[in-house]
C-alpha positions, 0 to 999 in steps of 0.5 A: 611757580611764581606770581607774575604781573600780566598786562591784558586788554579786554575788548568789549562788544557792542559798546556805544552802539544801539543805545548801549552808551558807556563812559569809559571812565565808568567802565574802568571803575567797574574793572577796578571794583572787581580787583584788577589793577592799572586800569585804563581805556583806549578810545571810546569803543571798549578797549580796557587795558589792565593788569592781573597777578597770577601763577606763571603758566596759568594765564588762560584759566585766569583769563577765563575767570576774569572774563566771567567776573567782568562780564557779570559786573558790567552786565549788572552795572550797565544793565546790558548783556556784556561780552568781552574777550581778553588778550595778553600783550603778547597775544596783541603783539601777535595779532598786529605782527601777523596782519597779512594785509598791506595798509591802503588808504582805500581799505579798512583792515579788521582783526577779530578776537573771540572764542577759540575756533571763531576764526573757522566760523568767520572764514566759512561765512566769509567764503560763502558771502558776496565780496566787494572789489578788493575785499579779502579775508584770511586766517593767520596764526589762528586769527581772522583778518578782514580787508574791506573797502572804506564805506562798505563795512556795514553794507557788505554781505559779510558785515551783515553776517557779523551783526547776527545775534547768535554770534554776539557772544563769540567775538568782536572786531577791531580796526587794525589801527585800534589794535596798534593804539592798544599795544602802544598804551600797554 
């Protein structure tokens, strides 16, 4: 077994919304203080790219350990309940490449990252909710994608479900354009 350098992105939930204001440079410093390397941010919405070294083939366990460590450090530093979800560059490439929706200037397309199995909870909630014209949700390769008319995101029935407190530690979402920007910077 050999050590490998893995590029990751931590997608933080609830950054710069509802009074949780964070400068990304300060978030990056917290990450660096926890021992991860090559730390940088993408946009101001909590997308933190970093590198880790681990034993080849043990990425999942390492991600879990780093997730807990970073959540604790962020929670302490910013005095809020931090939730983040880590994806490797390969996983982010898969999210982008498996997007089932054709870009349309009238719609937003979101991808969700979270705990294992969250896509099944999301599709179940989506199927039960009322839909806007053209609104769609699909699971592709274990990831949930949501297409919603621009301007309807927060007011949609499904959008309101996404904000429920009991789900906040299970996932976060990103516009597919953000996923693309993250991947370009990795």
